[in-house]
N, C-alpha and C positions, 0 to 999 in steps of 0.2 A: 505495500500499501504506498502511495505517493508521504515522504516527509514535508512536514510546511516547515517555515520558518517562523516562528514563535520565539516571542521575547524570552531571554532566559532567565530575567525576573521570573517570569511564572512557572520556572521550575523549582526540581526542592531536591536540596542532599540524601536528603531519608527517602521520601517517597519515590522519585523520581528514583532513584535508587535499584530498588523494590519492583517498581513497573520494568524498566528494563532489564533484570534479569527473571523477573519470571516470562518476560517474551523470549529474550535466549533460550531458555530453558523451553519452553510451550509457544511456540511459533505461530503454532495449529490452532490457540485458544480450547484447547478440548479439557484440560484440566479447569475442572470453576473452584478446586478447592482454595482456602483465604490466605493468605499469606502472614505467618505469623512472625511480626517484633517484638522478639523478649527481653523486654530490662528485668525482668525480676521480679519486684514487687509490681509489676503491671506490664500486660502486655497488650499490644495494640493485633487486632487481626482484622487485616484490609482487603477488602475485595478486589477478588481474580477483575474485574473490572469497572472502571470508573473514572471520572475525571472528563477533561478535552479528548470530543469523539472528532471525525473525520471531520462533518459541517463546522462547528465549534471552534476546528485548527484554521482551517480555511477561511471563517470571516475574520478571523483575528490577522493573520497574514495581512489579506488585501485590506485590512484597514489599518493597518500602520505603513505596508506600500504606499495605499490613501496618502498618507502623511509627508512619506519622507519622499513622495514623486510633484507634490503642489503645496512646496515650503511657501509661496505668495499668494496662498488665495483661500477663500474662505471654502471651510470643509462640513458637512452638514448629516447626519446620521437622520435617516427616517424617523427613527426609534430608540429605543436600545437596539444595541446589535445582539447580544445575549443576556441573559437573566441573572447576570454577575453581577452585583452595584462593585467591586473594587474595580473589575474589568471595566465598566462603560465611568467610572472616575474616572480613571489613570484614562483615556479618552477625553472626557473633558479637560484635562490638564492639560492636555497639550495641542491643544483649542479647538477639537472641533466641538461643534455645537448639536443641538437633537430638536429635531423640528416638532416632533408628539412626541405624546405620553406614551405606554404598552398598551392603554386603553383607547387611543386612536386620537388621545386632546392634542387641540393643535398647541404648538407652544409659542413655534413661528410664523407665521402666516406664507404659504405656499408664494403668494404674490412679490415678496420679499427677493425673490429667488430671480438669479441671471442667466444665461446664461454660461458665463463664465462660472461659478461658484459648481463642483464638488459636491455631489449627493452620493450616498454609504446605502441600499440596501442592506435592512439587517438579514441574519440566518433565517428568520421566519419568513423572509418573502414580504412581498406586498398585494395590494389588491390590483387590480385592470385598470382599479377607476386613479389612484392617485398614481399608479405608472402612466396612465394617460395627461392626465393635469401636469403632473411634472414636463412630459414631453412636449406638450403645448407650450410652452414656458420655455424651452431648448432647453431644456436641464439631461444632461447624460443620462439614463436609467443604467446603461450596458459594464461601461468600464468596471466599476467597484461596486457589482453587485452580490452580493457573497449568497445570495441563497443558499441553502444548503441541496446539494445535490437528490437527498434523499426525501426533502419537500419538494421537491423538483416530479421524482416519482410519483408518488402522489397524485400530483396534476394533471399527469399524463394515464396516470390509468384512469382516474376519474372524467379525461376527456376521451379515451378508448372504450369506457365501456359508457359513457353519454353518446357518444357517436354510434351507439348498438343499440339506442335507442332502451335503454336502463337505467333507471334512476339511481343516484349516492346519495346512498347513506353517508354522512362524515362521522365519527367517533371522536368527538372532540368538543371543547370548550368553548360558546360560541362565539367570545368574545375575546379568547385568545390570538394574537396577534398572525399565527400559524393558521389558524381556522376561518380567521376573516378571512385571508389572502387564499386559501384551498375554496371555501366558499365563491367566491368573486370571480375562481379559475372556473371551479365544476360548473355556475350555473348557467355558463355559456355553450355548456353542454348539452345541460339535462336538467334536471327538473332535484332539487338539490333539499335534505333536510339534515339536522344537526340535532343527535342524542349524546349526552355527556355522558351517561352511566345507564349498567344491563337496566336498573329502573325505570327510566325513560326507552330504554329498550322496548321494555314490556309493554309499555304503552302503544309504543307505534306497531308493536305484535295485536296488541288489541285491535288495532285499525285494520290493519293486513288483511286477520283473520275475519271481520266481520263486526268483529263484539262491541268495535265502539263505532261510533259517525263523525259522518267528515265534519260537522258542529265541534265532539270532541279535540279531532285534531287541531283544528284552527283554533283552539281556547290552548290548550296543550301547550301543544307547540308555537304560540305565537311569538314572531319571528325568529322563527329558524327555519322557517323554508325559503324558499325562492319564490317571485312574483307567480302569481297562478299557477301555482301548486294545486292537483288536486288529487287526490288521495282513493277519490273511485278510478282513475284510472295509471296514476303516479306512482303507487305502492303494488301493480301487476309483476312489474320488472324492477331490478334493483338489482345494487351491489353494493359493500361496504367499505370504505376507504377510514385513513385516522389521520389526526390529529398525533405527529411520528414519537408526541414525547408524554403518551397514553399508556399507560398498560396494557403493553401486549398481548398479555391473557385475555384481559378484559376484552381486548376489541376482535378476539377470537373466538368469546364466549358471543358478543353481542351478534356475528356474519352468523353464528351458528343459530341462535333463538332467530337470525331473519329466516333462516333457507329453509327451519322448520315450520316458523309458521306460514311463511309462501308454500310448503306441503301439504299444512294440512288446511291449508285454502285451495291448490289445486294439484293435487296429490303428487305420489313420489316419480310417479314415469311420467312428468311434462316437468321436473325442479327446473333443466338448466333450462328450459327457455324462459325460468321468469328469473334462476338469480347467478349472477358473475361469483366467480372466484376470482377473490383482488389479495389474496393472502397475501401476495410476495408483494405488498406494500410495509407490510413493517420495517420498520426502521431497526439496522443492522445492531446499534449501538446502543438504544435501546434495549432490544432485545438482550443481549450481551449484560446489562448493566445489572437489568431484571434477576438475569438469570445467577449470575455471578450472588446479585443479593438474597436473594434463595441458600445459595451453596453456604454464603457466611450464615446466614440464620441457622442452619442447621448444622454448622458446628458450635452454637453456641457463645452465649456470651454472657455478663453482667449487668450491661448495659449497652447502647446505640449513638454514637456523634456521627450526624447526615450532617454535612457542611454543602452551605449552597443559597442562593440568592431565594427570598420569601418567595418569590416571584417565579419563580423556575418549575412547571408543570410536571418534568421528567423525576426533578426531588425529591417535591414532594408525596411522587409513585413511592420515589423509595423508603420514605418516611411510613408510609401507610403500611407495606409491607413490613417493616421493622418492631412497629409501636404494637402491630398483634400480637408478637413473642416477650420484650421486654418495654423496659422503659426506655424510649428513646427524646433525643434533644437534638431542632434542627435548627443549625445556627448557622451565622452569615461565617464568623469570622471566630479567633482566640477571643476577643476582646468581650464575647457575652459572658466569658466567666474568668472570675481571679481565684476562687477558692472551691473546696470542696464542698464548701458552707452554699453556695447561693449560684446560679445558673440561670439566662435570660435567655428564653428558645423559642419556636414561632409552632402555634398551635394554629395546624393546616384544617382544621374543624370551626375556630372560631374565627380561621382567618384574622389573628392578631396574636401580636408577643405576652409573654408571659413569663412567673417568675417560678420556677420551683428550688426552694430549701431542701438542702444535704441530699443531695445528688448525684453525689459520688462516693463511694462507699471504700473510701482511702483506709482506712482501720482494717479494711479484711483484704488480705494479700493470697494469691496470687489477684488481681482487678482485670479482667480480661474485657478488654474495650471493642466494639465492633465499631472499627471508621471507611467510612464513604463517603461520597459524594458524587454533587449531579452534574451531566455533558457537560456545565458551563464554566465549572470551578477550578478554579489551577490549583496544582501539586502543592504549590508555596503557602496555600490556606490551612492544606490538613497538617504539614511541616512544625507550623507555627500551634496547632493542636496538640500535639505530640511535647511540644515541648514544652509549653504554660504545664500539664501535668507530670510532668518526670521534674518540672522541678519541687513538685508537691515533697519527691524522693528523695533526698538528700544521697540515699547509696545505692542507686537506680545505675546498673551497670552503663558506660559510657557510651555515647551512640556508635561510635567506631565498633565498639566491639558486638552493639547489638546485629547491626547489617552486614559483619563479617560475612554471613554465611552470604549475602545475597554478592558482597562485592568480588568472596571469590570466585565464584560462579561468572560473573562480568571478566573475570581474567580469566578465567578458562577457556573461553568462547573465542 
């Protein structure tokens, strides 16, 4: 796989060494068992897959390239390039201005742009409407387009099944940047409806089976379907695609549910006429990270720490998986805690930061800490977490000794 030019300050002496050693030992990525960094009184269990994915590394490379190539021009990002506050803040510090919020709220009017300005399209992509407005103002939308190739793959699949007269069911969060972009592209090719989770999918399945009316559909899925969507006609043939950061297993379950509903309505013999197989739209990185997290959970730990931006969808799903099995803390960085007594972390259900006391069992040894991060999180932030926790253990093994097995495997390669 292609190697991207990512700034070295995003890398880390500890975590990057572990990841590199695992890649050398397991280049085909078959072994999902966690890496264990043993410091004696505390052990960190690191997921086999986590951190920057292909799409994020590509986006970072293009953004910093835009800075290098245009020292005398105004440079804008359409919105946050990726969902990590540290990356976005560094880009702001280097002079990049943000045109919109992640919710689509305008920060700088497009009318202020000129053809000489540089605009970077974020990794999530953008809507055709925004793209057209920028192009009408003479803005180049292609040179620094960082749209993830796997997002574009979803768009191509949506176009393909739309051309074949299937409607498109998008598993995603309706107002997430990626889903807004996918919705915009998909509706050019066919009718579209968005479902967020299995609960909403069950309601859509009831409409497909004829158990719920068109009026119910319009009410329940308000603002989640394309213009002129007719459930009586447009739910006869369909395929499922996803926002690439959703739980892969949930997307698969929703697709199975849609297929089963169509079988109930039209029979097994004719299901191929009514259901398009779109399983190949699942993002490899999301899938790998989620599978590695399952293996991490199975290995066991006293608590989990998940690092990433609070508005990161793929990170929140890792939290979702872990919190079913152990106390789990979703943090932006190591600044969220100073001692075992208290931690500030994000509650994905209440969608707000909260504080937990006596969160870390420092008096019990050894303490096993599950540690992973989302696809937009720099490895350096995990290093900071490791160092902060190690500061509570004056008798812990030195970092060089703890990572020696990984360093040795790299030396032998």
